[in-house]
C-alpha positions as a printed Julia matrix, in Angstrom:
68×3 Matrix{Float64}:
 -3.79  13.26  -7.69
 -4.29   9.66  -8.72
 -7.61   7.82  -8.54
 -5.92   4.85  -6.92
 -6.53   4.06  -3.25
 -2.85   3.15  -2.91
  0.57   4.55  -3.71
  4.0    3.02  -3.87
  6.61   3.44  -1.17
  8.64   5.61  -3.57
  5.69   7.92  -4.25
  5.05   8.28  -0.52
  8.71   8.98   0.17
  8.77  11.77  -2.41
  5.48  13.27  -1.22
  6.61  13.28   2.41
 10.14  14.4    1.58
 11.81  11.69   3.65
 14.75   9.38   3.05
 14.52   5.7    2.15
 15.58   4.61   5.66
 13.0    6.94   7.24
 10.06   5.66   5.13
 11.18   2.08   5.81
 11.17   2.79   9.55
  7.74   4.42   9.35
  6.39   1.32   7.61
  8.1   -1.02  10.08
  6.66   0.96  13.02
  3.17   0.85  11.44
  3.0    4.66  11.27
  1.5    4.36   7.76
 -1.2    1.82   6.83
 -0.03  -0.58   4.12
 -0.89  -3.81   2.36
  1.11  -6.34   0.4
  0.89  -5.7   -3.34
 -1.18  -8.62  -4.71
  0.71  -8.44  -8.01
  4.17  -8.4   -6.4
  4.4   -9.95  -2.94
  7.79  -8.28  -2.4
  6.36  -4.76  -2.44
  3.96  -2.8   -0.28
  1.13  -0.44  -1.19
  0.51   2.48   1.14
 -2.86   4.1    1.86
 -2.9    7.16  -0.41
 -5.41   9.2    1.64
 -3.42   8.65   4.84
 -0.1    9.62   3.24
 -1.59  12.72   1.59
 -3.17  13.8    4.89
  0.15  13.26   6.67
  1.98  15.28   4.02
 -0.52  18.15   4.36
 -0.11  18.06   8.13
  3.69  18.25   8.11
  4.06  20.87   5.36
  3.85  24.39   6.78
  2.75  27.27   4.62
  5.77  29.33   3.55
  4.15  32.62   4.54
  4.13  31.81   8.28
  7.0   33.34  10.24
  9.42  31.03  12.01
  8.83  30.61  15.72
 11.7   32.13  17.66
């Protein structure tokens, strides 16, 4: 885990296991808190704690049986 408060869109996409269009839609719909990168106004920085919590919430443990 990084010490940074933020992560890139690419890092968040990989952590969440979603496609580029899906992460773009999540950002557009304000589902993930973000800020403009002060060093590059064309990119966004996403709230690391929020994304990690979301990833933990959506990832099921593999030892749970599937609901039928």
